[in-house]
N, C-alpha and C positions, 0 to 999 in steps of 0.2 A: 504494500500500500504506500503510495507516494505521500509526501508531506502535505500537499494541498488537500487530499482526501482526509487525512488525519485531522487537519484543522477544521474541515467542514463538519466532521463527526463530533469533534470536541465542542465546537461552537453551537451545534444543535443541542447538545446536552446542556451546555451552559445556559443557553437561551430558555430551554424548557424549564430549568430550575428557577430562572427569574420569573417566568410566567406562572409557575406553580406556587410561588411564594404565598404564604397564608399567615400574615402577622396577626397576633392576638395579644392584647394587653393582659398580662397575668399577674402583675404585682407592681407596687410602688414601694421602694425600700431604700434604706441608707446605702449609699454606693459601696461602702466598705464591707457590707454584708453580702453583696451579690456580684460585684465586678471582679473577675479573676485577676489576681496579681496586684490589685490596688492596695498600697501600703499606707500606713500612717506617715504623715509628713511627705506625702507625694501629691503632686498636682498633675492631673491629666489635662491635655490641651488639644486644640484642633490642629489638623494638618499633619504633614510629615514631621519627623524628629527635628528638634531645634534646641540649641543651648540658650540659656538665659540672656547672654550678652548679644545674641543675634535676634532676639525677639523684637517685634515692632512695638511701638509705644502702647497701643491698645491692648496687646496681649500681656505685656508687662504689667499694665494697670490691672487687668483682670486677675492675673496670678497674685499680685499683691492683695487684691480684694479677697481671694480665697484664703490666703494666709491669715488675714485679719479675721475673716469669718470663722475659721477654725480656732482662733485665739492662740495661734502659734507665735504671734507677735502682737504687741499693743499699739504700735504706730506703723505708718507706712515706711518710715525710715528704718525701723527695726526689721520689717519684712524684707525690704530691699537688701539689707545687709545679710540676712539669712540666705537669700537667693544668690547673691553675689559670691558667698562663701561655699555654695554648694550644699548647704544644710537641708535644703528642700529638694527632693527628687522631682524631675520633670519627665513626662513620657507622653507620647501621642495616644489619644483616645483609641485610634484604630488598632493599636497593639493590645488592647484590653477589651475587645468586643464592644466598644463604645463609640459614640459620636457626640459632638456638642456644637451648639450654634455659636457663630462668631468666634470668640476666643475659646469657647468650648470647655471652660475650666470645670473640673469635677474633683472633689475631695471626699474623704471617707464619710463624713456625716451628712453630706448633701443627698437628699432623697432623689432617686432616679426612676424613670419609667422603665419597666422590665417588659420587653416584648419578645414573645416566642414565635418562631416560624414553625407553625404546626405541621407543615408539609415535610420538614426535615429535622425538627427537634432542636435546632440551635436557637440561642438567645442573643439579644442585643440590648444595649442600655444607653440612655441619654438623660441629661438634666432638664430642668424646666427652662422655658423660654421667657426672657424679660428684656427690657430695653435699656438697661443701665450697666450692671456689673459685667455682663457678657461682652459689652462693648469697651470695657476698660475703666469704668467709673467705680472707684473704691470708696466713695463717700458713705457716711453712716446711713443716708437715705437709701442708697443703692443696696447696701448690705442688709438693711432691714427687710427688703423684699425677699432675700434668701432666707432670712430667719423665719418670716411668716410662712414661707413654703415648707420649711422644715418642721415648724412647731404647730401649725394650724392646718393649712390646706392639704399637704401631703398625707398626714395621718388620717384626716377625715375622709379623703378620697380613697385611701387604702381600705378602710372599712366598707365604704360604699361599693368598691370594686369586688370585695369579698362577697357582698350580698348578691352581686350580679353573677358571680362565678366566672369572672373574666369578661373581656369585651373584644369581640371580633372587630378588627380595624379595616380589613379589606372591603367589606360592604360600605363603610363610611367613605373610604377613598374613592370607590367607584361612583357613589352617589354625588360626592362633592365635585368630582371632575365634571359631571353632567350639570352641576349647578353653578359652574363658572369659576371654581377654584383651579389653581394650577399646582397646589399641594407643596409649594415651597414658601413663597412669601405672601400668597393670598390664601387664607384659611377661614374665611368668613363662614362658608357653608360647613366645612369639616368641623370647625370648632363648635358651631351651633348644634350639629348632629351629635357630637361627642357630649356636649353639655346636657342635651336632652336625655341621653342614655344614663349619664351619671346622676342626673337629678332623680331618676327612679331609684337608683341605688341609695342615694342620700335619704330619700323618703322611707325606704325600707330599713335603714340603719337606725338603731336605738342610740341616738346621739343627742347631746344637749343642743338647744337652739343656738347658743352662742358659738358653737362650732359649725353647725350646718349652714346658718345664714351667711356668714362671711365667706365660706367656701362656695356656696351657691352663687353669691354675688361675683366672686372671683372667676369661676368658670364660665358664667354667662356674659361677662364683660371683657374677657380676654380673647380677642379675635385671632391671636396667634398661638393659643394654647395647644392646638393640634400639631404645630410644627415639630415639637419634640417627639410626638408620637409618630409622625411621618418619617422623621429622621431615623428613629429606632427601627421602624418598619423597613425602611430602605436598607439599613445596615443588616438586619436579620435576613432579608431577601438576598442581598448581594453576597453575604458571607457564605451562604449555602451554595453559591455558584463559583466560589473561589477555589483555586487549587486544582483545576482540571487540566491535565496534561494536554498540550498542543492548543489550548484555547487562547484566542487573541482578543477576548472581550474584557473590557475595563470593569473592575469590580470596586474601585474606590476612586473618587476625586476629592481632594481636600487641600485646604490652604491655611497657612499660619500667619499670613500678613507679611511674610518675607519670601516664602517659596510656595509654589503651587506644585502638588504632587499627585501622581496616579499610581495605582497598582493594577496588574493584569492577572487574570485568572491563571494562566499557564506559566506565570513567571514567579510563582511562590509569593514571598512577602517583600520583594524588592520594591523600592520607591524610585520613581523617575521624576525628577524635579526640574523646575525652571523658575526664574524670578516671578513672583506674584504680579499679576497685571493690575493696571489702574482701572477703576470702574467708571463707566460713563452712565450718569444718571441724574437724579433730582435731589436737591438738598433741602433739609429742613431750615426754617427761618433762622438766620444768624450764622449759617455756615456756607462755605463755598469750596471750590475745587482745591484751593490752597490748603484747606484743613484736612483733606481726605487722606487716609491711609490706603494701603494696597489691599487687594482682595484677601478675605480671611474667613475661615469657618469650615466645619465638616458638612454643612448643609447641602453641598453639591452632591451628597449621596442621593438626594432626591432626583437629580438629573441622571445619575448613574443608573437608576431603575426606570427612567422614562417620564418623570414628572418635571415640575419646574419649567425651565426654559423650553423643554421639549414639547410641552403642551400649552405654551403661552398663547398660541393662536386661538385656543378655545377658552381663554380666560382674559378677555380684553380689559376687565376691571383692574387688573394688576398694573396696567400702564399708567394709571394716575399716581402710582408709587414709584415705578422704575423708569418711566419715560418711554417714548416711542409711539408709533401709530398702530392701529389694528392691522393695516396691510403689512407692516413690517413684522408684526407678531406672527401672522399667518405664514409669512415667508420663512421665518425662523423655524417654525414647526415643520413645514414641508422640507426644509433643508436638512433637518436632523434625520429624516428618513434615509438620506444618502450615506450616512455613516453608521447605520445600525443594522442589526441582523433580523429583526422581527417587529411585528406590530402586535401589541397586546390585545387579546380577544375581548377583554371586559373593561379596560381603562379607555373609555370612549369619549369623544369630543363632539357634542351635538353641532357646534358652530362650524365644524368641518365635515359635515355629513356623517357624523357618528363613526368616523375613522378612529382606529385605536392608536394609543400612544406608541411612538417608536422607542424601542429599547434594545439593549445589547450593543453598546458602543464598541466598534471593531477598530483596533489601532491601524490595521491595514487600510481600511476605507478612509479613515481620517487623513492618513498620509497621502494616499492616492488622490483624494479629491481636494486636498488642502482646505478642508472644512473642519474646524474644531468645534467642540460642543459649546452651545450657548447656555449661560447660567444667569438667572436673575438672583440678586443678592442684596443684603444690607450693607451699609457703609459705616465704618468706624473712623474715629479721628486718628490722625497720625501720632498724636501725643496721648499719654495716659491721663485718666481722670475725667473722661467725657462719656456721655451716653450716646445713643444712636444719632448720626448726623444726616442720614439720607439712605437712598437705595438706588439700584441701577442694574445695568446689564454688563456682562463681561464674557470674554471668550477664554477658554482654557488655552494655555500656551502650546503652540504646535510642537515645540522642542520636546516636551514630555513624551509625546506619541512617537516622535522619531527615535528618541533614545530607547523606548520600549521595543520598537520594531527591530532595531539593531540587536538588542539583547536577546530578543526572541530568535532571531536568525543565528546568533552565536550559540544559543542553547540547543536548538533543534535541528539545524541544517546538517550537523554531523551524524545524526542518528540514522 
């Protein structure tokens, strides 16, 4: 059997695994109790591996925030010294079956969503989504949101989830895509559907009103609450498709604000990196292009499984956040079909005639067509200490895919 045929068989297997993925929310628990290999005095972060002194300003700010949140230091200056001295370990989320939005920082006491891929039995984890600390803000106000998640919202939701016996996420994703979400930065429908389900669990739970009402208010007014669930779903789906010999399909795209990295199913756990790109988009009042940091976050796992920028043509409402026109959005979605291996049978877009989402990014097709994946994303400040400053669109660096294709050739051509 020649190598081309071996690749075709491997990619078919990889694609089928992506299609069969069946994410279910099974728990909400402190990260240190569920994430493999997460240690005390360790901070997990978004993107490929990076040392403290190479981290961008926003990621440094977010890491400082987690050190303060865990009370490993009392001031930002003390936290910075610990990090500079190497007293706090740093590791990528992707090395621990996890993903995180923007800086993506996760530590032992932070409650995480636990999502199981019921089709294959593997689990993935992610933190909650908010608009301050994950963008590099380490103020008391920013950290107070993490404390409320730990002390009130997460424990209450955990009991509600137990009453429901878990929550299937794939039906929510399917319905949300048909309601105008793209399941990366627009989650109005998905978050509402999730809140409806959890409200039943809260009603069934024997909990005091002063715990239920704040939690109910939180989930019904947090239009991005489903982003964390989508990210953990994407990670659980893509991990089940990783490690297939001869496969050229991308199973992770992640950014740390300094570098953009990808991993490929048939290339084990190697990272292929290039400088993180600049984001083109819209800014919140008071910010401009001079303030913006480079692309950051693990949330491109959503594009890796066919959501986000890949279905942006079916979600024109997102353009008010990231910029662009409906015609451009449709063109992006159609363009992604040229670099993927399949169309999902149930992730459908009514605005495009109910065509399915394109999925299975093939490094060969990316290089051959010179078309790189489109990603819609949030924007962080270049300096630490700031909340979200805007959102926009970005292309994955072509050099990542070229490096991966060369490595693939080196690994398999001699067999």
